C-alpha positions as CSV (number, residue, x, y, z in Angstrom):
1,X,75.9,38.0,75.2
2,X,72.8,36.7,72.5
3,X,73.6,35.3,69.3
4,X,73.3,37.4,66.4
5,X,70.1,37.8,64.9
6,X,68.9,35.8,68.0
7,X,66.8,39.0,69.8
8,X,63.0,39.3,68.9
9,X,62.5,42.3,70.7
10,X,58.9,41.5,71.6
11,X,56.5,40.6,68.8
12,X,57.9,43.8,66.5
13,X,58.9,40.9,63.6
14,X,54.6,41.0,62.6
15,X,55.4,44.7,61.4
16,X,57.9,43.6,58.8
17,X,55.6,40.7,57.5
18,X,53.6,43.6,55.9
19,X,56.8,44.8,53.4
20,X,57.7,40.8,53.0
21,X,53.8,40.3,51.3
22,X,53.9,43.2,49.3
23,X,57.4,42.4,47.7
24,X,55.1,38.5,46.9
25,X,52.3,40.6,45.2
26,X,55.0,42.5,43.3
27,X,56.5,38.8,42.3
28,X,53.3,37.6,41.4
29,X,53.2,40.4,38.9
30,X,56.9,39.7,37.3
31,X,57.0,38.0,33.8
32,X,58.1,34.0,34.9
33,X,61.1,34.1,32.8
34,X,62.6,37.0,34.6
35,X,64.1,34.6,36.8
36,X,66.0,35.8,39.8
37,X,64.5,39.5,40.0
38,X,63.7,40.6,42.9
39,X,64.8,37.8,44.9
40,X,67.8,39.8,46.9
41,X,64.7,41.8,48.0
42,X,62.3,39.2,49.4
43,X,65.5,37.6,51.0
44,X,66.1,40.5,53.0
45,X,62.5,40.8,53.8
46,X,62.2,37.6,55.3
47,X,65.5,38.2,56.8
48,X,64.0,41.7,58.4
49,X,60.8,39.4,59.7
50,X,62.6,37.0,61.7
51,X,64.9,40.1,63.2
52,X,62.6,43.1,64.0
53,X,64.9,46.2,63.4
54,X,67.0,45.0,60.8
55,X,68.7,47.7,59.0
56,X,68.1,46.3,55.2
57,X,70.0,49.2,54.2
58,X,72.9,48.2,55.7
59,X,72.9,44.6,55.0
60,X,72.4,45.4,51.5
61,X,75.6,47.7,51.5
62,X,77.8,45.0,53.0
63,X,76.4,42.1,50.8
64,X,77.3,44.6,47.7
65,X,80.7,45.0,49.2
66,X,81.2,41.0,49.2
67,X,79.7,41.0,45.5
68,X,82.1,43.7,44.8
69,X,85.3,41.7,45.3
70,X,84.6,39.0,42.5
71,X,88.0,38.8,40.4
72,X,86.2,39.4,37.2
73,X,83.0,40.1,35.5
74,X,82.9,36.6,34.4
75,X,81.1,33.3,35.7
76,X,84.3,32.2,36.9
77,X,84.9,35.4,39.0
78,X,81.1,35.3,40.3
79,X,81.6,31.9,41.8
80,X,84.5,32.7,42.8
81,X,83.3,33.7,46.1
82,X,82.9,30.1,46.7
83,X,85.8,28.7,45.4
84,X,88.2,30.9,47.3
85,X,86.3,30.4,50.4
86,X,85.2,33.6,50.8
87,X,81.8,31.6,51.4
88,X,81.8,28.4,52.7
89,X,78.6,25.7,53.4
90,X,77.9,25.3,56.6
91,X,77.7,21.7,57.7
92,X,78.2,22.1,61.6
93,X,74.8,24.1,61.9
94,X,73.0,23.4,58.7
95,X,69.4,23.1,59.8
96,X,70.0,26.0,61.9
97,X,67.4,28.9,60.6
98,X,70.0,31.6,60.3
99,X,71.1,29.6,57.3
100,X,68.1,30.8,55.6
101,X,68.9,34.5,56.3
102,X,70.7,36.4,53.9
103,X,72.1,39.0,56.3
104,X,73.6,36.5,58.6
105,X,74.9,34.3,55.9
106,X,77.1,37.1,54.6
107,X,78.1,38.0,57.7
108,X,79.6,35.0,59.0
109,X,80.5,33.6,55.5
110,X,79.1,30.5,55.3
111,X,75.3,28.9,54.6
112,X,73.4,26.1,53.2
113,X,73.0,25.6,49.3
114,X,69.8,28.1,48.3
115,X,71.5,30.9,50.4
116,X,74.7,30.6,48.7
117,X,73.0,30.4,45.5
118,X,71.3,33.4,45.9
119,X,74.6,35.3,46.9
120,X,75.7,33.8,43.2
121,X,73.4,34.8,41.5
122,X,73.2,38.1,43.1
123,X,77.0,38.7,42.3
124,X,76.0,37.5,38.5
125,X,73.4,40.2,38.3
126,X,75.7,43.1,39.3
127,X,78.2,41.7,37.1
128,X,76.2,41.0,34.3
129,X,77.4,37.6,34.4
130,X,73.3,35.6,33.6
131,X,73.3,33.1,35.8
132,X,69.7,31.5,37.8
133,X,68.9,28.9,40.3
134,X,68.2,24.9,39.9
135,X,65.6,23.6,42.7
136,X,66.9,20.6,42.4
137,X,65.2,18.0,45.0
138,X,67.6,18.0,48.2
139,X,70.0,20.3,47.2
140,X,69.7,24.0,45.3
141,X,72.2,24.6,42.6
142,X,73.5,27.9,40.1
143,X,72.6,27.0,36.3
144,X,74.0,29.6,33.1
145,X,71.4,29.9,30.7
146,X,73.4,30.3,27.7
147,X,75.0,26.9,29.0
148,X,72.7,23.6,29.3
149,X,75.4,21.7,30.9
150,X,76.6,23.4,33.1
151,X,75.6,23.8,37.0
152,X,77.4,25.4,40.0
153,X,77.1,23.7,43.6
154,X,78.1,26.3,46.3
155,X,77.8,24.2,49.1
156,X,80.2,21.9,48.1
157,X,82.5,24.4,45.7
158,X,81.6,22.3,42.5
159,X,81.2,22.6,39.2
160,X,78.7,20.0,38.1
161,X,77.3,18.6,34.4
162,X,74.1,17.0,34.0
163,X,75.3,13.5,35.1
164,X,77.0,15.2,37.7
165,X,73.6,16.4,39.5
166,X,71.9,13.4,38.4
167,X,74.3,11.4,40.8
168,X,74.7,13.8,43.5
169,X,70.8,13.5,43.8
170,X,70.8,9.6,44.0
171,X,73.9,10.4,46.6
172,X,72.0,12.3,48.6
173,X,68.2,10.6,48.4
174,X,69.0,6.8,46.7
175,X,66.4,5.9,45.0
176,X,63.4,7.7,46.6
177,X,63.1,10.6,44.4
178,X,63.6,9.2,40.5
179,X,65.2,11.7,38.5
180,X,63.8,13.7,36.2
181,X,65.4,16.5,33.9
182,X,63.1,18.7,35.0
183,X,64.9,19.2,38.2
184,X,68.0,21.4,36.5
185,X,65.0,23.9,35.3
186,X,65.4,27.5,36.0
187,X,63.3,28.1,39.0
188,X,60.9,31.1,39.1
189,X,61.7,33.5,42.3
190,X,58.6,32.8,43.9
191,X,59.3,29.0,44.4
192,X,62.9,29.7,46.1
193,X,61.1,32.1,48.2
194,X,58.4,28.8,49.0
195,X,61.8,26.8,49.2
196,X,63.2,29.1,52.5
197,X,59.9,29.1,53.9
198,X,60.0,25.4,53.8
199,X,63.5,25.2,55.4
200,X,62.5,27.5,58.2
201,X,59.3,25.9,59.2
202,X,61.4,22.9,59.2
203,X,63.7,24.4,61.3
204,X,61.6,25.9,63.6
205,X,59.4,22.5,64.2
206,X,62.9,21.0,65.0
207,X,64.2,23.8,67.5
208,X,61.1,24.8,68.7
209,X,60.6,28.6,68.8
210,X,57.0,29.8,68.8
211,X,57.5,33.2,68.2
212,X,59.3,32.7,65.1
213,X,57.5,29.8,63.6
214,X,54.3,32.1,63.8
215,X,56.5,34.8,61.6
216,X,57.0,32.1,59.0
217,X,53.5,31.0,58.7
218,X,51.9,34.8,58.6
219,X,54.9,34.9,55.5
220,X,53.7,32.0,54.3
221,X,49.5,33.5,54.4
222,X,51.5,35.7,51.9
223,X,52.3,33.3,49.4
224,X,49.8,32.0,46.7
225,X,51.0,28.3,46.9
226,X,50.5,28.2,50.6
227,X,47.2,29.6,50.7
228,X,45.6,25.8,51.4
229,X,47.4,25.8,54.6
230,X,45.2,28.6,56.0
231,X,44.1,26.3,59.1
232,X,47.7,24.9,59.8
233,X,48.8,28.6,59.7
234,X,46.2,29.8,62.0
235,X,46.9,27.0,64.6
236,X,50.8,28.4,64.5
237,X,49.4,32.0,65.3
238,X,47.5,31.0,68.3
239,X,50.1,31.5,70.7
240,X,49.5,35.0,70.4
241,X,45.5,34.6,70.7
C-alpha cells in the first residue's frame, strides 16, 4: 500500500504551484504586524503542491474539527491540544517531509515544532487567543504578544520563559549559535513559509525525491527571499527537461 501522501500521480503537482505563488503574493502586500494571517491557507497550499489532488477544503475541515476540541477559548485551552496528547512531537521520523504538511500532521497526530506551532496558532486565531510564531534557531516556538515572557514548545509540550528558551537553544546547538534576544521576536508569516521550504529542501536532499525537490524549488522561486537562487532552482528543475 502506498503511504498517505506518497503518490504524485505524474507531475500534476506543478499545477498547484500557481495557487501557492498567488498566496505568497498576497502575503507580500500584508502588513508585517499582521502576524499569522493567512498562514494556514499557505501551509495547505504547500501541502497540495506535494500531494496533487489534495482536497484543501476537506483538509481544512479536519483541522477545524481538531481545533474545535479545545477545552476552552483561553491560552491554556488552546495549548491543551498539545498538553493533553492530541498532538505530539514526531521523534521517530523527524526529518520526514510529511511532517511539513499540515494536513498529514493533523491526520497522524504528530509533527515537528513548526507545524505543531502552526496548529496551536490557528487554534488561537479561531478562539480569539492572540498567539504568534517564534522562529528561534533550531526550534520553532509559540509566543504570546500580551505576555513577553511566555513561550510554548509544542514539540516537548512544555512552557518556557526567556531563560528557558536560551537554555533550550544551548542544549540544541551548544555554542555554535550565540544567544540574541531577537530570536524571540514574532516572526512574519512569510518567514514561517521560508523556514518550511528550507526544511523540505533538506528533507528531499537527505532522502532523494527528484520530483518533490523540484516542486519545492518551484515554490521557493515564488518567495522573494529566495530570488537569488534562481540558478540552483533551474538546475533542480532540469530533471523534467
